[in-house]
C-alpha positions as CSV (number, residue, x, y, z in Angstrom):
1,M,85.6,93.9,104.8
2,S,87.1,97.3,104.3
3,K,90.3,97.8,102.3
4,R,92.1,99.3,105.4
5,K,91.1,96.3,107.6
6,T,92.2,93.8,105.0
7,S,95.6,95.5,104.8
8,K,95.9,95.5,108.6
9,L,95.2,91.7,108.7
10,L,97.7,91.0,106.0
11,K,100.4,92.9,107.9
12,Q,99.6,91.1,111.1
13,G,99.9,87.7,109.3
14,L,103.3,88.9,107.8
15,E,104.5,90.0,111.2
16,E,103.5,86.7,112.9
17,Y,105.2,84.7,110.1
18,Y,108.5,86.4,110.3
19,N,108.5,86.5,114.1
20,R,107.9,82.7,114.1
21,Y,110.5,81.8,111.5
22,A,113.2,84.5,112.0
23,A,115.9,82.1,113.1
24,E,115.1,79.5,110.5
25,Y,114.9,82.2,107.8
26,Q,118.4,83.4,108.5
27,E,119.8,79.8,108.5
28,A,118.0,78.8,105.3
29,H,118.6,81.8,103.1
30,Y,121.9,83.5,104.3
31,S,124.0,81.2,106.6
32,K,124.2,78.2,104.3
33,T,126.6,78.6,101.4
34,T,126.9,75.0,100.1
35,R,123.7,75.1,98.0
36,Y,122.0,77.5,95.7
37,A,120.5,80.4,97.7
38,P,118.4,82.7,95.6
39,L,118.3,85.5,98.2
40,Q,122.1,85.7,98.2
41,F,122.0,86.3,94.5
42,R,119.3,88.9,95.0
43,Q,121.6,90.7,97.5
44,R,124.5,90.6,95.0
45,Y,122.4,92.2,92.3
46,I,121.2,94.9,94.7
47,E,124.7,95.7,95.8
48,K,125.8,95.9,92.2
49,M,122.9,98.3,91.4
50,I,124.1,100.6,94.2
51,E,127.7,100.3,93.2
52,D,126.9,101.3,89.6
53,Q,125.7,104.7,90.8
54,S,129.1,105.7,92.2
55,L,127.6,107.3,95.3
56,P,129.9,109.0,97.7
57,T,130.9,107.5,101.0
58,G,128.3,108.4,103.7
59,S,125.4,108.4,101.3
60,R,122.1,107.6,103.2
61,V,120.5,104.3,102.4
62,L,117.2,102.9,103.8
63,D,116.8,99.1,103.9
64,V,113.0,98.5,104.1
65,G,112.2,95.0,105.2
66,C,115.8,94.4,106.3
67,G,115.2,90.9,107.7
68,P,118.2,89.5,109.5
69,G,120.3,92.4,108.4
70,D,122.7,90.9,105.8
71,L,122.3,93.6,103.2
72,T,122.4,96.3,105.9
73,L,125.7,95.0,107.3
74,S,127.3,94.7,103.9
75,L,126.4,98.3,103.0
76,L,127.7,99.6,106.3
77,H,131.0,97.9,105.6
78,K,131.0,99.8,102.2
79,G,130.8,103.1,104.0
80,F,127.1,104.0,103.6
81,D,125.0,105.6,106.3
82,V,122.3,102.9,106.6
83,S,119.0,102.9,108.4
84,A,116.8,99.9,108.5
85,V,113.2,99.0,109.3
86,D,111.3,95.7,109.5
87,I,107.7,94.7,110.4
88,S,109.0,91.9,112.6
89,Q,110.4,92.6,116.0
90,C,112.3,89.3,115.9
91,M,114.0,90.3,112.6
92,V,114.9,93.7,114.1
93,N,116.5,91.9,117.1
94,T,118.3,89.4,114.9
95,A,119.6,92.2,112.6
96,T,120.7,94.4,115.5
97,R,122.7,91.6,117.2
98,S,124.3,90.5,114.0
99,I,125.4,94.0,113.0
100,N,126.6,94.9,116.5
101,D,128.6,91.7,116.7
102,Q,130.2,92.2,113.3
103,G,132.0,95.5,113.5
104,F,129.3,98.1,114.4
105,P,128.7,97.8,118.1
106,N,127.1,101.3,118.4
107,W,124.8,101.0,115.4
108,R,121.2,101.6,116.4
109,Q,119.6,103.0,113.2
110,I,116.9,100.3,113.1
111,S,113.3,100.1,114.2
112,L,110.0,98.4,113.6
113,G,108.5,100.0,110.5
114,D,105.8,99.8,107.9
115,I,106.6,100.4,104.2
116,E,103.3,102.3,103.8
117,E,104.0,104.6,106.8
118,L,107.8,105.4,106.8
119,E,108.8,107.5,109.8
120,F,111.4,109.6,108.0
121,D,111.6,113.1,106.7
122,D,110.9,114.0,103.1
123,G,113.9,113.8,100.8
124,Y,116.2,112.2,103.4
125,F,117.7,109.3,101.6
126,D,119.9,108.8,98.5
127,V,118.8,105.2,98.1
128,V,115.8,103.2,99.3
129,V,115.9,99.4,99.0
130,A,112.8,97.2,99.6
131,S,113.5,93.6,98.8
132,G,110.8,91.0,99.4
133,V,108.3,93.6,100.8
134,L,106.1,95.1,98.2
135,E,104.4,91.8,97.1
136,Y,103.1,91.3,100.7
137,Q,101.2,94.6,100.6
138,K,97.6,94.9,99.5
139,E,98.6,97.2,96.7
140,D,101.7,99.1,95.4
141,Q,100.6,102.7,95.3
142,Q,100.9,103.7,99.0
143,S,104.3,102.0,99.4
144,L,105.7,103.7,96.2
145,H,104.3,107.1,97.4
146,E,106.1,106.7,100.7
147,M,109.4,105.7,99.2
148,H,109.2,108.5,96.6
149,R,108.6,110.9,99.5
150,V,111.6,110.0,101.6
151,L,114.0,109.9,98.6
152,K,116.0,112.9,97.4
153,N,115.5,114.3,94.0
154,D,117.2,111.9,91.6
155,G,117.6,109.4,94.4
156,Y,117.5,105.7,93.6
157,L,114.8,103.1,94.4
158,I,115.6,99.3,94.3
159,L,112.7,96.9,94.5
160,N,112.0,93.3,93.8
161,V,108.7,91.5,93.2
162,T,107.6,88.0,92.3
163,N,107.5,87.4,88.6
164,R,104.0,86.4,87.6
165,F,105.2,84.8,84.4
166,C,107.8,82.5,85.8
167,P,106.9,79.0,84.5
168,N,108.1,77.3,87.7
169,R,106.0,79.6,89.8
170,I,102.9,78.7,87.8
171,M,103.6,74.9,87.9
172,G,104.3,75.1,91.6
173,L,100.9,76.7,92.5
174,P,99.2,73.4,93.4
175,Y,102.0,72.7,95.8
176,Q,101.7,76.1,97.4
177,W,98.0,75.7,97.8
178,S,98.4,72.3,99.4
179,K,100.7,73.8,102.1
180,K,97.8,75.9,103.3
181,W,95.1,73.1,103.4
182,G,95.1,71.2,106.7
183,P,95.1,67.5,105.5
184,T,97.6,67.9,102.7
185,R,99.8,70.1,104.9
186,A,99.9,67.3,107.5
187,V,101.1,64.8,104.9
188,L,103.7,67.3,103.7
189,D,104.9,67.9,107.3
190,F,105.2,64.1,107.8
191,M,107.2,63.7,104.6
192,K,109.5,66.6,105.3
193,S,110.2,65.8,109.0
194,R,110.2,61.9,109.0
195,V,111.5,61.2,105.5
196,L,113.8,64.1,104.8
197,G,114.7,64.9,108.4
198,K,113.8,68.6,108.1
199,G,111.4,70.9,109.9
200,P,107.7,71.4,109.1
201,T,106.5,73.1,106.0
202,N,106.2,76.9,106.3
203,P,103.3,78.2,104.2
204,L,104.1,81.8,103.1
205,P,101.6,84.5,104.0
206,F,99.5,86.1,101.3
207,F,101.6,87.6,98.5
208,R,101.0,89.0,95.0
209,A,102.9,88.2,91.8
210,H,103.6,91.0,89.4
211,S,103.9,91.4,85.7
212,P,107.3,93.0,85.1
213,G,106.0,95.1,82.3
214,E,103.0,96.3,84.2
215,F,105.2,97.0,87.2
216,N,107.5,99.1,85.1
217,H,104.5,101.2,84.1
218,T,103.4,101.5,87.8
219,L,106.8,102.8,88.7
220,S,106.6,105.4,86.0
221,E,103.2,106.6,87.2
222,A,104.6,106.8,90.7
223,G,107.3,109.3,89.6
224,F,110.2,107.0,88.9
225,R,112.4,106.4,85.8
226,K,113.5,102.8,85.4
227,L,117.2,102.3,84.8
228,Y,117.6,98.5,84.4
229,H,116.6,95.2,85.9
230,N,117.8,91.7,86.9
231,Y,115.9,88.4,87.3
232,F,116.9,85.9,89.9
233,H,115.7,82.6,91.5
234,F,116.1,80.1,88.7
235,S,115.5,76.4,88.7
236,P,115.0,73.6,86.1
237,L,112.2,72.2,88.2
238,P,109.2,73.7,90.1
239,P,108.7,73.2,93.9
240,P,108.7,70.8,95.7
241,F,111.0,68.9,93.3
242,S,113.5,71.7,93.4
243,A,113.9,71.1,97.1
244,L,113.7,67.3,97.0
245,F,116.5,67.1,94.4
246,G,118.4,70.0,95.8
247,I,121.8,68.4,95.6
248,I,121.4,67.9,91.8
249,I,119.4,71.1,91.2
250,S,121.6,73.6,93.1
251,P,124.5,73.7,90.6
252,I,122.1,73.9,87.7
253,S,120.2,76.8,89.3
254,T,123.5,78.5,90.0
255,L,124.5,78.3,86.4
256,M,121.1,79.6,85.4
257,E,121.7,82.8,87.2
258,K,123.7,83.8,84.2
259,L,120.4,84.4,82.5
260,T,119.7,87.3,84.9
261,R,119.9,90.0,82.2
262,S,119.2,87.8,79.1
263,P,116.1,87.8,76.9
264,I,114.9,84.6,78.7
265,G,115.5,86.0,82.2
266,F,111.7,85.8,82.7
267,L,112.4,82.1,83.6
268,G,113.5,83.5,87.0
269,G,111.0,83.7,89.8
270,G,112.1,87.2,91.1
271,Y,112.3,90.5,89.3
272,I,114.6,93.3,90.6
273,V,114.5,96.8,89.2
274,I,116.4,100.0,89.9
275,A,114.7,103.3,89.2
276,Q,115.5,107.0,89.8
277,R,113.2,109.5,91.4
278,R,112.1,112.1,88.9
279,R,112.2,115.7,90.0
């Protein structure tokens, strides 16, 4: 199978996944505040990275893979001129409704979009954010090229990827594989729905894990200068135990977020980096 065809199939799978689970995704990762929510910490770190640059009001920000629009909405409230794209029409619809209902009834700067084919002019944005997007692409280079293209000279790029060396990710691989195999997935679905009273298991589409060090090098080769990083998504136990014992694990995971910039931050499952476009 050709590289282009493989990439197209991956994108179709990603689109179908987020169209199917858009409402559940919003509820699980952003609406609930009583338990540890890694993506909420991810958003805090991204907003702090932008804040640290002291950009003027009205600076242009592109949110690639905007999902349900929580980051986009927050940045609009901070006075930025935000555009957003997502591969899922359901996510685009969810984000549009949420943002229109929460103070920006005339905002329409959102569309279906592909990180590898951004439909914006060269040098248009001051900041490009792509959180939870790059690891679902077949490779990094085309995405980085496109984001470099639409950024202004000295503009800022904020990305996150899955940390290849996270111990919990490695220990949880058998569980992730079992979610994709029919017989074991049926058992997991039964346990989750009948025993725990939750919905069926949602096997993630194909994604890649990155070595943070190698990824820093890739950014440099693509024309970016790394400024600093954060790790996020900590847990004392791998999946599925982190979910099974969520009431106990959540406060511990929240405390572990203090490791975000520490020498042992690599214990986190996610790696966020801010880099600056070189002239």
